[in-house]
C-alpha positions as protocol buffer text, in pm:
chain_id: "A"
residue {
  index: 1
  type: UNK
  ca { x: 10824 y: 7444 z: 11724 }
}
residue {
  index: 2
  type: UNK
  ca { x: 10646 y: 7724 z: 11530 }
}
residue {
  index: 3
  type: UNK
  ca { x: 10819 y: 8059 z: 11515 }
}
residue {
  index: 4
  type: UNK
  ca { x: 10694 y: 8314 z: 11766 }
}
residue {
  index: 5
  type: UNK
  ca { x: 10569 y: 8063 z: 12025 }
}
residue {
  index: 6
  type: UNK
  ca { x: 10745 y: 8019 z: 12356 }
}
residue {
  index: 7
  type: UNK
  ca { x: 10894 y: 7680 z: 12432 }
}
residue {
  index: 8
  type: UNK
  ca { x: 10806 y: 7479 z: 12747 }
}
residue {
  index: 9
  type: UNK
  ca { x: 11107 y: 7610 z: 12945 }
}
residue {
  index: 10
  type: UNK
  ca { x: 11019 y: 7971 z: 12860 }
}
residue {
  index: 11
  type: UNK
  ca { x: 10658 y: 7909 z: 12968 }
}
residue {
  index: 12
  type: UNK
  ca { x: 10773 y: 7789 z: 13310 }
}
residue {
  index: 13
  type: UNK
  ca { x: 10992 y: 8097 z: 13352 }
}
residue {
  index: 14
  type: UNK
  ca { x: 10721 y: 8334 z: 13224 }
}
residue {
  index: 15
  type: UNK
  ca { x: 10367 y: 8213 z: 13300 }
}
residue {
  index: 16
  type: UNK
  ca { x: 10227 y: 8551 z: 13190 }
}
residue {
  index: 17
  type: UNK
  ca { x: 10388 y: 8505 z: 12848 }
}
residue {
  index: 18
  type: UNK
  ca { x: 10219 y: 8166 z: 12819 }
}
residue {
  index: 19
  type: UNK
  ca { x: 9885 y: 8316 z: 12919 }
}
residue {
  index: 20
  type: UNK
  ca { x: 9920 y: 8576 z: 12644 }
}
residue {
  index: 21
  type: UNK
  ca { x: 10008 y: 8309 z: 12388 }
}
residue {
  index: 22
  type: UNK
  ca { x: 9697 y: 8102 z: 12474 }
}
residue {
  index: 23
  type: UNK
  ca { x: 9384 y: 8185 z: 12283 }
}
residue {
  index: 24
  type: UNK
  ca { x: 9056 y: 8012 z: 12213 }
}
residue {
  index: 25
  type: UNK
  ca { x: 9058 y: 7775 z: 11916 }
}
residue {
  index: 26
  type: UNK
  ca { x: 8801 y: 7816 z: 11639 }
}
residue {
  index: 27
  type: UNK
  ca { x: 8467 y: 7699 z: 11778 }
}
residue {
  index: 28
  type: UNK
  ca { x: 8372 y: 7530 z: 11450 }
}
residue {
  index: 29
  type: UNK
  ca { x: 8700 y: 7337 z: 11436 }
}
residue {
  index: 30
  type: UNK
  ca { x: 8649 y: 7208 z: 11789 }
}
residue {
  index: 31
  type: UNK
  ca { x: 8281 y: 7128 z: 11720 }
}
residue {
  index: 32
  type: UNK
  ca { x: 8386 y: 6914 z: 11421 }
}
residue {
  index: 33
  type: UNK
  ca { x: 8577 y: 6703 z: 11670 }
}
residue {
  index: 34
  type: UNK
  ca { x: 8283 y: 6675 z: 11910 }
}
residue {
  index: 35
  type: UNK
  ca { x: 8417 y: 6929 z: 12163 }
}
residue {
  index: 36
  type: UNK
  ca { x: 8155 y: 7172 z: 12291 }
}
residue {
  index: 37
  type: UNK
  ca { x: 8353 y: 7371 z: 12547 }
}
residue {
  index: 38
  type: UNK
  ca { x: 8618 y: 7635 z: 12464 }
}
residue {
  index: 39
  type: UNK
  ca { x: 8969 y: 7502 z: 12400 }
}
residue {
  index: 40
  type: UNK
  ca { x: 9280 y: 7707 z: 12479 }
}
residue {
  index: 41
  type: UNK
  ca { x: 9564 y: 7665 z: 12232 }
}
residue {
  index: 42
  type: UNK
  ca { x: 9896 y: 7826 z: 12151 }
}
residue {
  index: 43
  type: UNK
  ca { x: 9879 y: 8019 z: 11826 }
}
residue {
  index: 44
  type: UNK
  ca { x: 10130 y: 8248 z: 11655 }
}
residue {
  index: 45
  type: UNK
  ca { x: 10054 y: 8617 z: 11718 }
}
residue {
  index: 46
  type: UNK
  ca { x: 9968 y: 8682 z: 11351 }
}
residue {
  index: 47
  type: UNK
  ca { x: 9703 y: 8405 z: 11334 }
}
residue {
  index: 48
  type: UNK
  ca { x: 9373 y: 8574 z: 11421 }
}
residue {
  index: 49
  type: UNK
  ca { x: 9142 y: 8411 z: 11166 }
}
residue {
  index: 50
  type: UNK
  ca { x: 9056 y: 8044 z: 11122 }
}
residue {
  index: 51
  type: UNK
  ca { x: 9157 y: 7972 z: 10762 }
}
residue {
  index: 52
  type: UNK
  ca { x: 8915 y: 7681 z: 10723 }
}
residue {
  index: 53
  type: UNK
  ca { x: 8606 y: 7868 z: 10845 }
}
residue {
  index: 54
  type: UNK
  ca { x: 8713 y: 8231 z: 10792 }
}
residue {
  index: 55
  type: UNK
  ca { x: 8613 y: 8318 z: 11149 }
}
residue {
  index: 56
  type: UNK
  ca { x: 8779 y: 8570 z: 11377 }
}
residue {
  index: 57
  type: UNK
  ca { x: 8940 y: 8375 z: 11661 }
}
residue {
  index: 58
  type: UNK
  ca { x: 9070 y: 8672 z: 11853 }
}
residue {
  index: 59
  type: UNK
  ca { x: 9386 y: 8862 z: 11905 }
}
residue {
  index: 60
  type: UNK
  ca { x: 9678 y: 8801 z: 12136 }
}
residue {
  index: 61
  type: UNK
  ca { x: 9546 y: 9052 z: 12386 }
}
residue {
  index: 62
  type: UNK
  ca { x: 9817 y: 9297 z: 12290 }
}
residue {
  index: 63
  type: UNK
  ca { x: 9711 y: 9656 z: 12211 }
}
residue {
  index: 64
  type: UNK
  ca { x: 9622 y: 9711 z: 11847 }
}
residue {
  index: 65
  type: UNK
  ca { x: 9893 y: 9896 z: 11658 }
}
residue {
  index: 66
  type: UNK
  ca { x: 9713 y: 10118 z: 11410 }
}
residue {
  index: 67
  type: UNK
  ca { x: 10016 y: 10233 z: 11218 }
}
residue {
  index: 68
  type: UNK
  ca { x: 10054 y: 10586 z: 11084 }
}
residue {
  index: 69
  type: UNK
  ca { x: 9716 y: 10595 z: 10905 }
}
residue {
  index: 70
  type: UNK
  ca { x: 9513 y: 10337 z: 11096 }
}
residue {
  index: 71
  type: UNK
  ca { x: 9312 y: 10570 z: 11318 }
}
residue {
  index: 72
  type: UNK
  ca { x: 9230 y: 10812 z: 11036 }
}
residue {
  index: 73
  type: UNK
  ca { x: 9135 y: 10521 z: 10809 }
}
residue {
  index: 74
  type: UNK
  ca { x: 8910 y: 10367 z: 11074 }
}
residue {
  index: 75
  type: UNK
  ca { x: 8742 y: 10704 z: 11135 }
}
residue {
  index: 76
  type: UNK
  ca { x: 8690 y: 10755 z: 10761 }
}
residue {
  index: 77
  type: UNK
  ca { x: 8536 y: 10409 z: 10722 }
}
residue {
  index: 78
  type: UNK
  ca { x: 8310 y: 10470 z: 11021 }
}
residue {
  index: 79
  type: UNK
  ca { x: 8192 y: 10804 z: 10877 }
}
residue {
  index: 80
  type: UNK
  ca { x: 8101 y: 10641 z: 10545 }
}
residue {
  index: 81
  type: UNK
  ca { x: 7985 y: 10300 z: 10674 }
}
residue {
  index: 82
  type: UNK
  ca { x: 7627 y: 10341 z: 10547 }
}
residue {
  index: 83
  type: UNK
  ca { x: 7737 y: 10445 z: 10197 }
}
residue {
  index: 84
  type: UNK
  ca { x: 7999 y: 10170 z: 10180 }
}
residue {
  index: 85
  type: UNK
  ca { x: 7743 y: 9914 z: 10293 }
}
residue {
  index: 86
  type: UNK
  ca { x: 7506 y: 10027 z: 10017 }
}
residue {
  index: 87
  type: UNK
  ca { x: 7781 y: 10006 z: 9755 }
}
residue {
  index: 88
  type: UNK
  ca { x: 7882 y: 9656 z: 9871 }
}
residue {
  index: 89
  type: UNK
  ca { x: 7519 y: 9543 z: 9862 }
}
residue {
  index: 90
  type: UNK
  ca { x: 7484 y: 9679 z: 9507 }
}
residue {
  index: 91
  type: UNK
  ca { x: 7804 y: 9498 z: 9408 }
}
residue {
  index: 92
  type: UNK
  ca { x: 7678 y: 9171 z: 9557 }
}
residue {
  index: 93
  type: UNK
  ca { x: 7352 y: 9211 z: 9366 }
}
residue {
  index: 94
  type: UNK
  ca { x: 7538 y: 9270 z: 9039 }
}
residue {
  index: 95
  type: UNK
  ca { x: 7759 y: 8966 z: 9099 }
}
residue {
  index: 96
  type: UNK
  ca { x: 7446 y: 8759 z: 9157 }
}
residue {
  index: 97
  type: UNK
  ca { x: 7300 y: 8875 z: 8826 }
}
residue {
  index: 98
  type: UNK
  ca { x: 7621 y: 8799 z: 8635 }
}
residue {
  index: 99
  type: UNK
  ca { x: 7646 y: 8451 z: 8787 }
}
residue {
  index: 100
  type: UNK
  ca { x: 7296 y: 8360 z: 8670 }
}
residue {
  index: 101
  type: UNK
  ca { x: 7387 y: 8441 z: 8310 }
}
residue {
  index: 102
  type: UNK
  ca { x: 7638 y: 8156 z: 8299 }
}
residue {
  index: 103
  type: UNK
  ca { x: 7895 y: 8347 z: 8096 }
}
residue {
  index: 104
  type: UNK
  ca { x: 8264 y: 8372 z: 8170 }
}
residue {
  index: 105
  type: UNK
  ca { x: 8350 y: 8648 z: 8416 }
}
residue {
  index: 106
  type: UNK
  ca { x: 8633 y: 8884 z: 8317 }
}
residue {
  index: 107
  type: UNK
  ca { x: 8775 y: 9132 z: 8565 }
}
residue {
  index: 108
  type: UNK
  ca { x: 8852 y: 9470 z: 8412 }
}
residue {
  index: 109
  type: UNK
  ca { x: 8933 y: 9813 z: 8548 }
}
residue {
  index: 110
  type: UNK
  ca { x: 8805 y: 10160 z: 8473 }
}
residue {
  index: 111
  type: UNK
  ca { x: 8461 y: 10033 z: 8373 }
}
residue {
  index: 112
  type: UNK
  ca { x: 8585 y: 9937 z: 8024 }
}
residue {
  index: 113
  type: UNK
  ca { x: 8504 y: 9612 z: 7855 }
}
residue {
  index: 114
  type: UNK
  ca { x: 8811 y: 9426 z: 7736 }
}
residue {
  index: 115
  type: UNK
  ca { x: 8793 y: 9138 z: 7487 }
}
residue {
  index: 116
  type: UNK
  ca { x: 8939 y: 8810 z: 7608 }
}
residue {
  index: 117
  type: UNK
  ca { x: 9210 y: 8655 z: 7390 }
}
């Protein structure tokens, strides 16, 4: 049995714990198998994204623990969301231009060009 999931005996003793462990499976994964309605499944608490489809599949229903800098970081990102969106769009556009050139991509830092060996 996967770590972090209650066993059948624990589920019978604690139905609320089972309810918290059940979450909706990835809708694309279930659709691949011909299932149109939501499917409840037991998932480990840390699994909140479908790895195959990179879709958010929800949290465990537990309160989000922001950590010591989480709230300030979220506020900072929210304040600069428009600027960050513009920078990400510019980055995506540059990546698109580089990909059309057909050359080998080399990741550098500091804006300096480094020769490849």
